[in-house]
GUFILO-75995 format. One record per atom (N, C-alpha, C, O): residue number from 0; residue in three letters; atom name; x, y, z. Coordinates in pm, 1 decimal, always signed. Example, Ala and Ser with C-alpha at 12.3 -4.5 7.8 and 13.67 -1.06 7.14 Angstrom:
+-----+------+------+----------+----------+----------+
| pos | code | site |       px |       py |       pz |
+-----+------+------+----------+----------+----------+
|   0 |  ALA |    N |  +1319.0 |   -569.0 |   +780.0 |
|   0 |  ALA |   CA |  +1230.0 |   -450.0 |   +780.0 |
|   0 |  ALA |    C |  +1320.0 |   -330.0 |   +780.0 |
|   0 |  ALA |    O |  +1423.6 |   -331.9 |   +846.5 |
|   1 |  SER |    N |  +1285.0 |   -225.0 |   +708.0 |
|   1 |  SER |   CA |  +1367.0 |   -106.0 |   +714.0 |
|   1 |  SER |    C |  +1290.0 |     +3.0 |   +787.0 |
|   1 |  SER |    O |  +1340.9 |   +113.8 |   +803.9 |
+-----+------+------+----------+----------+----------+
END
This chain:
+-----+------+------+----------+----------+----------+
| pos | code | site |       px |       py |       pz |
+-----+------+------+----------+----------+----------+
|   0 |  MET |    N |   +704.9 |  -3033.5 |   +767.4 |
|   0 |  MET |   CA |   +690.4 |  -2912.6 |   +848.9 |
|   0 |  MET |    C |   +541.9 |  -2884.1 |   +866.6 |
|   0 |  MET |    O |   +466.7 |  -2878.4 |   +769.3 |
|   1 |  GLY |    N |   +500.6 |  -2866.5 |   +990.8 |
|   1 |  GLY |   CA |   +360.6 |  -2836.6 |  +1018.3 |
|   1 |  GLY |    C |   +325.3 |  -2693.0 |   +984.0 |
|   1 |  GLY |    O |   +410.2 |  -2614.1 |   +942.5 |
|   2 |  VAL |    N |   +197.7 |  -2661.2 |  +1002.3 |
|   2 |  VAL |   CA |   +151.2 |  -2526.2 |   +969.0 |
|   2 |  VAL |    C |   +226.0 |  -2419.9 |  +1048.8 |
|   2 |  VAL |    O |   +253.0 |  -2311.4 |   +997.3 |
|   3 |  ILE |    N |   +259.3 |  -2450.1 |  +1173.2 |
|   3 |  ILE |   CA |   +329.2 |  -2352.4 |  +1256.1 |
|   3 |  ILE |    C |   +467.8 |  -2324.8 |  +1198.0 |
|   3 |  ILE |    O |   +512.4 |  -2210.1 |  +1192.5 |
|   4 |  GLY |    N |   +533.9 |  -2429.7 |  +1155.6 |
|   4 |  GLY |   CA |   +664.4 |  -2412.0 |  +1093.9 |
|   4 |  GLY |    C |   +656.0 |  -2328.0 |   +967.5 |
|   4 |  GLY |    O |   +740.7 |  -2242.0 |   +943.5 |
|   5 |  ARG |    N |   +553.3 |  -2353.3 |   +886.7 |
|   5 |  ARG |   CA |   +536.0 |  -2275.7 |   +763.6 |
|   5 |  ARG |    C |   +509.5 |  -2129.6 |   +794.7 |
|   5 |  ARG |    O |   +568.3 |  -2041.0 |   +732.7 |
|   6 |  LEU |    N |   +420.3 |  -2103.4 |   +891.6 |
|   6 |  LEU |   CA |   +390.8 |  -1964.5 |   +926.9 |
|   6 |  LEU |    C |   +515.2 |  -1896.6 |   +982.8 |
|   6 |  LEU |    O |   +543.0 |  -1780.6 |   +952.0 |
|   7 |  HIS |    N |   +589.1 |  -1969.4 |  +1064.6 |
|   7 |  HIS |   CA |   +710.8 |  -1912.5 |  +1123.0 |
|   7 |  HIS |    C |   +809.4 |  -1876.1 |  +1011.7 |
|   7 |  HIS |    O |   +870.5 |  -1769.2 |  +1013.5 |
|   8 |  LYS |    N |   +823.3 |  -1965.3 |   +916.8 |
|   8 |  LYS |   CA |   +917.8 |  -1942.0 |   +807.4 |
|   8 |  LYS |    C |   +871.2 |  -1824.9 |   +720.8 |
|   8 |  LYS |    O |   +951.3 |  -1738.9 |   +684.3 |
|   9 |  GLU |    N |   +742.3 |  -1821.5 |   +688.0 |
|   9 |  GLU |   CA |   +689.5 |  -1715.6 |   +602.3 |
|   9 |  GLU |    C |   +700.3 |  -1578.7 |   +668.4 |
|   9 |  GLU |    O |   +736.6 |  -1480.7 |   +603.5 |
|  10 |  LYS |    N |   +669.2 |  -1572.3 |   +796.1 |
|  10 |  LYS |   CA |   +665.7 |  -1443.3 |   +864.4 |
|  10 |  LYS |    C |   +799.4 |  -1405.1 |   +927.4 |
|  10 |  LYS |    O |   +821.5 |  -1289.4 |   +963.0 |
|  11 |  ARG |    N |   +887.8 |  -1503.0 |   +940.7 |
|  11 |  ARG |   CA |  +1021.8 |  -1478.8 |   +995.4 |
|  11 |  ARG |    C |  +1020.0 |  -1416.6 |  +1134.7 |
|  11 |  ARG |    O |  +1094.0 |  -1322.2 |  +1162.9 |
|  12 |  TYR |    N |   +935.1 |  -1470.3 |  +1220.7 |
|  12 |  TYR |   CA |   +932.7 |  -1421.3 |  +1358.4 |
|  12 |  TYR |    C |  +1043.2 |  -1489.8 |  +1437.5 |
|  12 |  TYR |    O |  +1057.0 |  -1612.1 |  +1434.7 |
|  13 |  ALA |    N |  +1120.3 |  -1410.4 |  +1506.9 |
|  13 |  ALA |   CA |  +1231.4 |  -1465.8 |  +1583.8 |
|  13 |  ALA |    C |  +1184.3 |  -1524.5 |  +1716.1 |
|  13 |  ALA |    O |  +1243.9 |  -1619.5 |  +1766.9 |
|  14 |  ASN |    N |  +1078.6 |  -1468.7 |  +1771.7 |
|  14 |  ASN |   CA |  +1032.0 |  -1512.0 |  +1902.7 |
|  14 |  ASN |    C |   +939.5 |  -1632.1 |  +1888.9 |
|  14 |  ASN |    O |   +836.5 |  -1624.5 |  +1821.8 |
|  15 |  ARG |    N |   +976.2 |  -1742.7 |  +1952.4 |
|  15 |  ARG |   CA |   +896.0 |  -1864.4 |  +1939.3 |
|  15 |  ARG |    C |   +794.7 |  -1883.9 |  +2051.9 |
|  15 |  ARG |    O |   +721.2 |  -1982.7 |  +2050.4 |
|  16 |  ARG |    N |   +788.4 |  -1793.4 |  +2149.2 |
|  16 |  ARG |   CA |   +693.2 |  -1811.5 |  +2259.1 |
|  16 |  ARG |    C |   +549.4 |  -1820.4 |  +2209.9 |
|  16 |  ARG |    O |   +468.7 |  -1892.4 |  +2268.8 |
|  17 |  GLN |    N |   +515.7 |  -1748.1 |  +2102.5 |
|  17 |  GLN |   CA |   +378.4 |  -1747.6 |  +2055.9 |
|  17 |  GLN |    C |   +332.8 |  -1883.8 |  +2004.2 |
|  17 |  GLN |    O |   +212.7 |  -1910.5 |  +2000.3 |
|  18 |  TRP |    N |   +426.0 |  -1970.5 |  +1964.6 |
|  18 |  TRP |   CA |   +385.6 |  -2101.0 |  +1911.8 |
|  18 |  TRP |    C |   +355.0 |  -2200.4 |  +2023.6 |
|  18 |  TRP |    O |   +284.0 |  -2298.3 |  +2000.8 |
|  19 |  PHE |    N |   +406.3 |  -2177.4 |  +2141.8 |
|  19 |  PHE |   CA |   +390.8 |  -2273.5 |  +2250.6 |
|  19 |  PHE |    C |   +244.7 |  -2302.9 |  +2281.1 |
|  19 |  PHE |    O |   +206.5 |  -2419.0 |  +2296.4 |
|  20 |  ALA |    N |   +162.6 |  -2198.5 |  +2289.9 |
|  20 |  ALA |   CA |    +22.0 |  -2218.4 |  +2324.3 |
|  20 |  ALA |    C |    -50.9 |  -2297.9 |  +2217.5 |
|  20 |  ALA |    O |   -140.9 |  -2375.7 |  +2249.1 |
|  21 |  VAL |    N |    -14.1 |  -2279.9 |  +2093.4 |
|  21 |  VAL |   CA |    -81.1 |  -2351.6 |  +1985.7 |
|  21 |  VAL |    C |    -54.9 |  -2500.7 |  +1998.4 |
|  21 |  VAL |    O |   -144.5 |  -2582.3 |  +1976.6 |
|  22 |  CYS |    N |    +66.2 |  -2535.7 |  +2033.2 |
|  22 |  CYS |   CA |   +105.1 |  -2675.8 |  +2037.9 |
|  22 |  CYS |    C |    +64.1 |  -2745.8 |  +2167.0 |
|  22 |  CYS |    O |    +71.5 |  -2868.4 |  +2175.7 |
|  23 |  THR |    N |    +21.5 |  -2670.6 |  +2266.3 |
|  23 |  THR |   CA |     -8.2 |  -2733.2 |  +2394.8 |
|  23 |  THR |    C |   -151.8 |  -2715.8 |  +2440.8 |
|  23 |  THR |    O |   -190.9 |  -2773.4 |  +2542.3 |
|  24 |  GLY |    N |   -231.6 |  -2637.7 |  +2368.7 |
|  24 |  GLY |   CA |   -367.8 |  -2615.4 |  +2415.5 |
|  24 |  GLY |    C |   -468.3 |  -2605.2 |  +2303.4 |
|  24 |  GLY |    O |   -441.9 |  -2646.5 |  +2190.5 |
|  25 |  ASP |    N |   -583.7 |  -2549.9 |  +2335.2 |
|  25 |  ASP |   CA |   -687.6 |  -2528.8 |  +2235.4 |
|  25 |  ASP |    C |   -632.8 |  -2437.9 |  +2126.2 |
|  25 |  ASP |    O |   -572.6 |  -2334.3 |  +2154.5 |
|  26 |  ALA |    N |   -654.0 |  -2477.2 |  +2003.0 |
|  26 |  ALA |   CA |   -592.6 |  -2407.1 |  +1890.5 |
|  26 |  ALA |    C |   -618.9 |  -2257.2 |  +1888.4 |
|  26 |  ALA |    O |   -524.5 |  -2178.1 |  +1890.1 |
|  27 |  THR |    N |   -743.7 |  -2217.5 |  +1884.9 |
|  27 |  THR |   CA |   -773.2 |  -2075.2 |  +1870.1 |
|  27 |  THR |    C |   -761.0 |  -1999.4 |  +2001.1 |
|  27 |  THR |    O |   -697.5 |  -1894.1 |  +2005.8 |
|  28 |  GLU |    N |   -820.6 |  -2051.2 |  +2107.1 |
|  28 |  GLU |   CA |   -824.0 |  -1977.7 |  +2233.5 |
|  28 |  GLU |    C |   -686.5 |  -1962.6 |  +2296.2 |
|  28 |  GLU |    O |   -655.6 |  -1857.9 |  +2353.0 |
|  29 |  ALA |    N |   -604.6 |  -2064.3 |  +2286.8 |
|  29 |  ALA |   CA |   -471.9 |  -2057.0 |  +2348.0 |
|  29 |  ALA |    C |   -374.8 |  -1977.5 |  +2261.9 |
|  29 |  ALA |    O |   -282.5 |  -1913.9 |  +2312.8 |
|  30 |  PHE |    N |   -396.4 |  -1981.8 |  +2132.8 |
|  30 |  PHE |   CA |   -303.4 |  -1917.7 |  +2040.0 |
|  30 |  PHE |    C |   -302.3 |  -1765.8 |  +2052.7 |
|  30 |  PHE |    O |   -195.6 |  -1705.3 |  +2063.3 |
|  31 |  GLU |    N |   -418.7 |  -1704.6 |  +2051.7 |
|  31 |  GLU |   CA |   -424.9 |  -1559.3 |  +2040.1 |
|  31 |  GLU |    C |   -360.8 |  -1481.7 |  +2154.8 |
|  31 |  GLU |    O |   -279.6 |  -1393.0 |  +2128.5 |
|  32 |  PRO |    N |   -393.6 |  -1510.8 |  +2281.4 |
|  32 |  PRO |   CA |   -332.9 |  -1430.5 |  +2389.5 |
|  32 |  PRO |    C |   -180.9 |  -1441.1 |  +2390.0 |
|  32 |  PRO |    O |   -111.4 |  -1341.6 |  +2411.0 |
|  33 |  CYS |    N |   -130.0 |  -1559.9 |  +2367.1 |
|  33 |  CYS |   CA |    +14.2 |  -1580.2 |  +2367.8 |
|  33 |  CYS |    C |    +78.4 |  -1505.2 |  +2252.0 |
|  33 |  CYS |    O |   +182.9 |  -1442.2 |  +2268.5 |
|  34 |  TYR |    N |    +16.8 |  -1511.8 |  +2136.2 |
|  34 |  TYR |   CA |    +72.9 |  -1441.3 |  +2020.9 |
|  34 |  TYR |    C |    +67.6 |  -1291.1 |  +2041.3 |
|  34 |  TYR |    O |   +164.7 |  -1220.8 |  +2013.3 |
|  35 |  TRP |    N |    -46.1 |  -1241.5 |  +2090.2 |
|  35 |  TRP |   CA |    -59.2 |  -1097.5 |  +2110.8 |
|  35 |  TRP |    C |    +43.1 |  -1046.6 |  +2211.2 |
|  35 |  TRP |    O |   +100.0 |   -939.1 |  +2192.7 |
|  36 |  GLU |    N |    +66.5 |  -1121.9 |  +2315.6 |
|  36 |  GLU |   CA |   +164.6 |  -1080.4 |  +2416.5 |
|  36 |  GLU |    C |   +302.0 |  -1062.5 |  +2352.1 |
|  36 |  GLU |    O |   +370.3 |   -963.3 |  +2377.4 |
|  37 |  SER |    N |   +341.2 |  -1156.7 |  +2270.5 |
|  37 |  SER |   CA |   +471.8 |  -1149.7 |  +2206.1 |
|  37 |  SER |    C |   +477.4 |  -1039.7 |  +2102.2 |
|  37 |  SER |    O |   +576.3 |   -966.9 |  +2093.9 |
|  38 |  SER |    N |   +371.8 |  -1026.9 |  +2022.8 |
|  38 |  SER |   CA |   +375.4 |   -931.8 |  +1912.6 |
|  38 |  SER |    C |   +370.4 |   -787.8 |  +1960.9 |
|  38 |  SER |    O |   +437.6 |   -701.3 |  +1904.7 |
|  39 |  ILE |    N |   +292.0 |   -761.1 |  +2063.9 |
|  39 |  ILE |   CA |   +283.5 |   -624.5 |  +2116.2 |
|  39 |  ILE |    C |   +418.9 |   -584.4 |  +2174.1 |
|  39 |  ILE |    O |   +463.7 |   -470.6 |  +2160.1 |
|  40 |  GLU |    N |   +482.0 |   -681.0 |  +2239.0 |
|  40 |  GLU |   CA |   +614.3 |   -658.5 |  +2295.7 |
|  40 |  GLU |    C |   +712.1 |   -611.1 |  +2188.2 |
|  40 |  GLU |    O |   +798.5 |   -527.6 |  +2215.1 |
|  41 |  PHE |    N |   +698.9 |   -662.9 |  +2069.2 |
|  41 |  PHE |   CA |   +790.5 |   -630.3 |  +1960.8 |
|  41 |  PHE |    C |   +730.6 |   -532.1 |  +1860.3 |
|  41 |  PHE |    O |   +787.1 |   -511.5 |  +1753.0 |
|  42 |  GLY |    N |   +616.6 |   -471.4 |  +1894.2 |
|  42 |  GLY |   CA |   +555.4 |   -372.9 |  +1806.4 |
|  42 |  GLY |    C |   +504.3 |   -430.2 |  +1675.7 |
|  42 |  GLY |    O |   +509.9 |   -364.1 |  +1572.1 |
|  43 |  GLN |    N |   +454.3 |   -553.2 |  +1680.0 |
|  43 |  GLN |   CA |   +408.6 |   -618.8 |  +1557.7 |
|  43 |  GLN |    C |   +256.6 |   -634.4 |  +1555.5 |
|  43 |  GLN |    O |   +205.7 |   -738.6 |  +1514.3 |
|  44 |  ARG |    N |   +185.3 |   -533.5 |  +1598.8 |
|  44 |  ARG |   CA |    +39.6 |   -545.1 |  +1608.6 |
|  44 |  ARG |    C |    -24.9 |   -580.6 |  +1473.8 |
|  44 |  ARG |    O |   -113.2 |   -666.2 |  +1469.4 |
|  45 |  ASP |    N |    +17.3 |   -517.2 |  +1365.4 |
|  45 |  ASP |   CA |    -40.5 |   -546.8 |  +1234.0 |
|  45 |  ASP |    C |     -9.5 |   -689.1 |  +1190.4 |
|  45 |  ASP |    O |    -95.3 |   -758.2 |  +1135.5 |
|  46 |  ALA |    N |   +111.5 |   -731.6 |  +1214.6 |
|  46 |  ALA |   CA |   +149.6 |   -868.2 |  +1179.4 |
|  46 |  ALA |    C |    +69.9 |   -968.1 |  +1261.7 |
|  46 |  ALA |    O |    +30.3 |  -1073.1 |  +1211.0 |
|  47 |  ALA |    N |    +46.4 |   -936.1 |  +1387.8 |
|  47 |  ALA |   CA |    -32.1 |  -1024.3 |  +1473.8 |
|  47 |  ALA |    C |   -173.7 |  -1036.7 |  +1421.1 |
|  47 |  ALA |    O |   -228.5 |  -1146.8 |  +1415.3 |
|  48 |  THR |    N |   -233.1 |   -925.8 |  +1383.0 |
|  48 |  THR |   CA |   -368.7 |   -928.1 |  +1329.3 |
|  48 |  THR |    C |   -375.8 |  -1016.6 |  +1205.5 |
|  48 |  THR |    O |   -467.6 |  -1097.3 |  +1190.6 |
|  49 |  GLU |    N |   -279.2 |  -1001.0 |  +1118.3 |
|  49 |  GLU |   CA |   -276.0 |  -1079.2 |   +994.2 |
|  49 |  GLU |    C |   -259.3 |  -1228.1 |  +1022.7 |
|  49 |  GLU |    O |   -328.8 |  -1311.0 |   +964.0 |
|  50 |  LEU |    N |   -167.8 |  -1261.6 |  +1112.2 |
|  50 |  LEU |   CA |   -141.6 |  -1401.8 |  +1141.1 |
|  50 |  LEU |    C |   -257.7 |  -1467.1 |  +1214.4 |
|  50 |  LEU |    O |   -292.2 |  -1581.7 |  +1185.7 |
|  51 |  VAL |    N |   -318.3 |  -1395.8 |  +1308.5 |
|  51 |  VAL |   CA |   -434.3 |  -1449.7 |  +1380.3 |
|  51 |  VAL |    C |   -548.8 |  -1473.0 |  +1282.7 |
|  51 |  VAL |    O |   -617.3 |  -1574.9 |  +1291.5 |
|  52 |  ALA |    N |   -570.8 |  -1380.7 |  +1190.4 |
|  52 |  ALA |   CA |   -677.3 |  -1397.0 |  +1090.9 |
|  52 |  ALA |    C |   -650.7 |  -1520.1 |  +1004.2 |
|  52 |  ALA |    O |   -742.1 |  -1597.4 |   +975.7 |
|  53 |  HIS |    N |   -526.4 |  -1537.5 |   +963.1 |
|  53 |  HIS |   CA |   -490.3 |  -1654.3 |   +882.2 |
|  53 |  HIS |    C |   -512.4 |  -1782.2 |   +962.2 |
|  53 |  HIS |    O |   -565.9 |  -1880.1 |   +910.2 |
|  54 |  PHE |    N |   -471.4 |  -1780.9 |  +1087.7 |
|  54 |  PHE |   CA |   -487.4 |  -1897.3 |  +1174.4 |
|  54 |  PHE |    C |   -634.6 |  -1933.4 |  +1189.1 |
|  54 |  PHE |    O |   -670.6 |  -2050.8 |  +1180.1 |
|  55 |  ARG |    N |   -720.3 |  -1833.4 |  +1211.6 |
|  55 |  ARG |   CA |   -863.6 |  -1858.3 |  +1226.9 |
|  55 |  ARG |    C |   -924.2 |  -1917.1 |  +1099.9 |
|  55 |  ARG |    O |  -1008.4 |  -2006.6 |  +1106.8 |
|  56 |  ARG |    N |   -882.3 |  -1867.6 |   +985.3 |
|  56 |  ARG |   CA |   -937.2 |  -1917.3 |   +858.1 |
|  56 |  ARG |    C |   -898.2 |  -2062.3 |   +833.6 |
|  56 |  ARG |    O |   -979.8 |  -2141.4 |   +786.1 |
|  57 |  THR |    N |   -775.7 |  -2097.4 |   +865.3 |
|  57 |  THR |   CA |   -726.4 |  -2229.7 |   +830.0 |
|  57 |  THR |    C |   -740.5 |  -2334.7 |   +939.6 |
|  57 |  THR |    O |   -744.6 |  -2454.3 |   +910.5 |
|  58 |  HIS |    N |   -748.0 |  -2291.3 |  +1065.3 |
|  58 |  HIS |   CA |   -752.8 |  -2388.1 |  +1175.5 |
|  58 |  HIS |    C |   -852.3 |  -2347.1 |  +1282.9 |
|  58 |  HIS |    O |   -821.8 |  -2352.3 |  +1402.0 |
|  59 |  ALA |    N |   -968.8 |  -2307.2 |  +1241.3 |
|  59 |  ALA |   CA |  -1067.3 |  -2257.7 |  +1337.1 |
|  59 |  ALA |    C |  -1110.6 |  -2364.0 |  +1437.3 |
|  59 |  ALA |    O |  -1135.4 |  -2332.0 |  +1553.6 |
|  60 |  ARG |    N |  -1120.3 |  -2488.5 |  +1395.1 |
|  60 |  ARG |   CA |  -1174.3 |  -2591.4 |  +1485.0 |
|  60 |  ARG |    C |  -1077.5 |  -2705.4 |  +1514.4 |
|  60 |  ARG |    O |  -1110.0 |  -2796.5 |  +1590.6 |
|  61 |  THR |    N |   -961.2 |  -2701.0 |  +1455.7 |
|  61 |  THR |   CA |   -867.2 |  -2810.6 |  +1478.5 |
|  61 |  THR |    C |   -730.9 |  -2756.7 |  +1518.6 |
|  61 |  THR |    O |   -686.2 |  -2653.7 |  +1468.3 |
|  62 |  ALA |    N |   -667.3 |  -2825.6 |  +1606.9 |
|  62 |  ALA |   CA |   -532.6 |  -2785.0 |  +1648.0 |
|  62 |  ALA |    C |   -434.2 |  -2823.3 |  +1538.0 |
|  62 |  ALA |    O |   -439.8 |  -2935.4 |  +1487.5 |
|  63 |  PRO |    N |   -345.5 |  -2734.2 |  +1500.4 |
|  63 |  PRO |   CA |   -246.9 |  -2766.1 |  +1397.3 |
|  63 |  PRO |    C |   -137.1 |  -2856.6 |  +1452.5 |
|  63 |  PRO |    O |   -115.7 |  -2861.4 |  +1573.7 |
|  64 |  PRO |    N |    -68.0 |  -2927.9 |  +1365.0 |
|  64 |  PRO |   CA |    +42.9 |  -3011.5 |  +1412.2 |
|  64 |  PRO |    C |   +157.8 |  -2923.3 |  +1459.7 |
|  64 |  PRO |    O |   +183.8 |  -2816.9 |  +1403.3 |
|  65 |  CYS |    N |   +225.1 |  -2968.5 |  +1562.7 |
|  65 |  CYS |   CA |   +340.2 |  -2892.8 |  +1611.7 |
|  65 |  CYS |    C |   +461.2 |  -2923.3 |  +1525.3 |
|  65 |  CYS |    O |   +465.3 |  -3023.5 |  +1454.0 |
|  66 |  MET |    N |   +559.1 |  -2835.4 |  +1533.2 |
|  66 |  MET |   CA |   +682.2 |  -2856.8 |  +1456.3 |
|  66 |  MET |    C |   +753.5 |  -2978.7 |  +1509.8 |
|  66 |  MET |    O |   +859.7 |  -3015.1 |  +1459.4 |
+-----+------+------+----------+----------+----------+
END
């Protein structure tokens, strides 16, 4: 299981749209807008902040493996 799968499992997010950008584009730049769009929709602003911070710390310059 790649990092995205682990984060998905740990955070238990039902919406998978936020992972699409990570697996198809630049790791950091593509990830954040897509994740924020999904999280704001579901009122998960704090969770989004936490997950984006974790993503930046662990994968700032490299794209993570897709599930």
